[in-house]
C-alpha positions as CSV (number, residue, x, y, z in Angstrom):
1,M,-8.8,58.9,-31.9
2,M,-5.7,58.6,-30.6
3,Y,-4.1,55.4,-28.4
4,R,-0.9,54.9,-26.6
5,I,0.2,52.0,-28.4
6,A,3.7,50.2,-27.3
7,I,5.4,46.7,-27.9
8,R,7.7,45.5,-24.9
9,D,9.3,41.8,-23.6
10,I,6.4,40.2,-22.0
11,S,6.7,40.0,-17.9
12,Q,5.1,37.0,-15.4
13,G,2.5,39.5,-14.9
14,D,0.9,39.6,-18.6
15,F,0.7,35.6,-18.7
16,E,-2.9,35.4,-17.7
17,R,-3.6,37.4,-20.6
18,I,-2.0,35.9,-23.2
19,V,-3.2,32.8,-21.9
20,E,-6.5,34.2,-22.4
21,L,-5.8,35.8,-26.2
22,N,-4.3,32.4,-26.9
23,A,-7.5,30.5,-25.8
24,A,-9.9,32.9,-28.1
25,A,-7.9,32.3,-31.3
26,V,-7.1,28.2,-30.6
27,Q,-8.2,27.2,-33.6
28,H,-5.8,29.4,-35.5
29,T,-2.9,28.4,-33.0
30,S,-2.8,26.1,-30.6
31,A,-3.2,25.5,-26.9
32,M,-1.5,27.0,-24.2
33,D,-1.4,27.3,-20.3
34,A,0.9,29.0,-18.5
35,L,3.0,26.6,-17.8
36,R,3.5,26.1,-21.8
37,L,3.6,29.5,-21.7
38,K,6.9,29.9,-19.8
39,E,8.2,26.8,-21.5
40,L,8.2,28.9,-25.0
41,Q,8.9,32.1,-23.7
42,T,12.3,30.1,-22.3
43,M,12.8,29.6,-25.7
44,A,11.9,32.3,-27.7
45,N,14.4,34.8,-29.4
46,C,11.1,37.7,-29.4
47,N,8.3,37.0,-26.4
48,W,6.7,40.5,-27.0
49,V,3.3,41.9,-26.0
50,I,1.2,44.8,-27.8
51,T,-0.6,47.1,-25.2
52,V,-3.0,49.5,-26.3
53,D,-3.1,52.4,-23.5
54,G,-1.2,50.3,-21.0
55,T,-3.2,47.1,-22.1
56,V,-1.8,44.1,-23.5
57,V,-4.3,43.1,-26.5
58,G,-1.8,41.1,-28.5
59,F,1.6,39.0,-28.2
60,L,4.2,37.4,-30.5
61,L,6.6,34.5,-29.4
62,A,9.6,33.9,-32.0
63,M,12.0,31.5,-31.4
64,R,15.4,31.1,-34.0
65,E,17.5,28.1,-34.7
66,R,18.8,26.2,-32.6
67,A,16.3,26.9,-30.1
68,G,15.6,23.3,-28.8
69,Y,11.8,23.6,-29.8
70,A,10.2,20.6,-30.8
71,N,7.4,21.2,-33.2
72,P,7.0,19.4,-36.3
73,N,6.8,23.1,-38.1
74,Y,9.9,24.4,-36.3
75,D,11.9,21.1,-37.8
76,F,10.7,21.8,-41.4
77,F,12.6,25.1,-41.0
78,A,15.5,24.0,-39.5
79,A,16.1,21.1,-41.5
80,R,16.1,24.2,-44.3
81,Y,17.4,26.9,-42.9
82,P,20.8,27.3,-41.1
83,V,19.9,30.5,-39.5
84,F,16.2,31.9,-39.2
85,L,13.6,33.3,-37.1
86,Y,10.5,30.9,-36.6
87,I,7.4,32.9,-35.4
88,D,5.8,30.8,-33.2
89,R,2.5,32.5,-33.0
90,I,1.0,36.0,-33.3
91,V,-2.4,37.0,-31.5
92,I,-4.4,40.3,-31.4
93,A,-7.8,40.4,-29.3
94,P,-10.3,40.9,-32.5
95,E,-11.8,44.0,-30.9
96,H,-8.6,45.6,-31.4
97,A,-8.7,44.7,-35.4
98,G,-8.2,47.5,-37.6
99,L,-5.4,49.2,-35.6
100,K,-2.2,47.4,-37.6
101,L,-1.0,46.1,-34.1
102,G,-0.1,43.1,-36.0
103,T,1.3,44.9,-38.2
104,R,3.5,46.5,-35.8
105,L,4.9,43.5,-34.6
106,Y,6.1,41.9,-37.8
107,E,8.0,45.6,-38.4
108,A,9.9,45.1,-35.6
109,L,10.3,41.6,-35.9
110,F,11.9,42.6,-39.7
111,E,14.2,45.3,-37.9
112,H,14.9,42.9,-35.3
113,A,16.2,40.3,-37.5
114,R,17.9,42.8,-39.7
115,A,19.7,43.7,-36.4
116,Q,20.7,40.0,-35.5
117,G,21.8,39.2,-39.1
118,V,19.2,37.1,-39.5
119,P,18.7,36.4,-43.2
120,V,14.4,34.5,-43.1
121,L,11.5,34.2,-41.5
122,T,9.2,31.1,-41.4
123,C,5.9,30.8,-40.2
124,E,3.3,28.4,-41.1
125,Y,-0.6,29.2,-41.1
126,N,-3.7,26.8,-41.3
127,I,-5.1,25.7,-44.8
128,E,-7.7,23.4,-43.8
129,P,-9.3,24.7,-41.7
130,P,-8.9,27.6,-44.1
131,N,-7.3,31.3,-42.3
132,E,-7.9,33.4,-44.7
133,P,-6.9,36.4,-42.8
134,S,-3.8,35.2,-42.3
135,R,-2.8,34.5,-45.6
136,R,-3.7,37.7,-46.8
137,F,-1.5,39.4,-44.0
138,H,1.5,37.5,-44.8
139,D,1.1,37.7,-48.4
140,R,1.8,41.6,-47.4
141,F,5.1,40.7,-46.0
142,G,6.3,39.2,-48.8
143,F,6.2,35.4,-47.0
144,S,5.6,32.4,-49.9
145,E,5.1,28.6,-49.4
146,I,7.7,26.7,-49.4
147,G,5.7,23.6,-48.2
148,T,2.8,22.4,-46.7
149,Q,1.8,19.6,-43.8
150,A,-0.5,17.4,-42.3
151,L,-0.9,18.3,-38.4
152,D,-3.2,16.6,-36.1
153,S,-3.5,13.7,-37.7
154,G,-4.4,15.1,-40.7
155,S,-7.1,16.9,-38.9
156,K,-5.0,20.1,-39.9
157,W,-2.9,20.9,-43.1
158,V,-0.7,24.0,-42.6
159,S,0.8,26.3,-45.6
160,L,5.0,26.6,-44.5
161,Q,5.6,29.7,-45.2
162,A,9.3,32.1,-45.8
163,A,10.0,35.6,-46.1
164,P,13.4,37.5,-46.9
165,V,15.1,40.0,-44.4
166,R,16.3,42.4,-46.8
167,Q,19.3,43.6,-44.8
């Protein structure tokens, strides 16, 4: 079956759907209402949705260095890299798994980073509770662990990851 798949910037009309997608994946991300989404979108260098046949089925938010983002994972990378692009979150609706939508978003993100001269992409994923699909996904893109840290008073541990952007 052929689908029309597109990546575009987030618009205000997408907020309700993005908040809904985030809520369904909150165990792997963090809570986000429409107000928080607006704050993150303002800081983001990349704020994209991916659509299938015109319907929003996923999104990605990523921030550059000096974005003013108060976040312990972002702070970890800011202390180590003078220039970077931090992937705050990527969410794809589970019913669209298998269409390689996350791969399409990451391919576009690496291309965007190359065009901006960004040498490294950074992110984190949960290791406690484990997020095995995210680990496998990031491994395919050349991410490797450069540290770990506890969040939420130790109820969550994350693997802090970085991948070189080949120019």
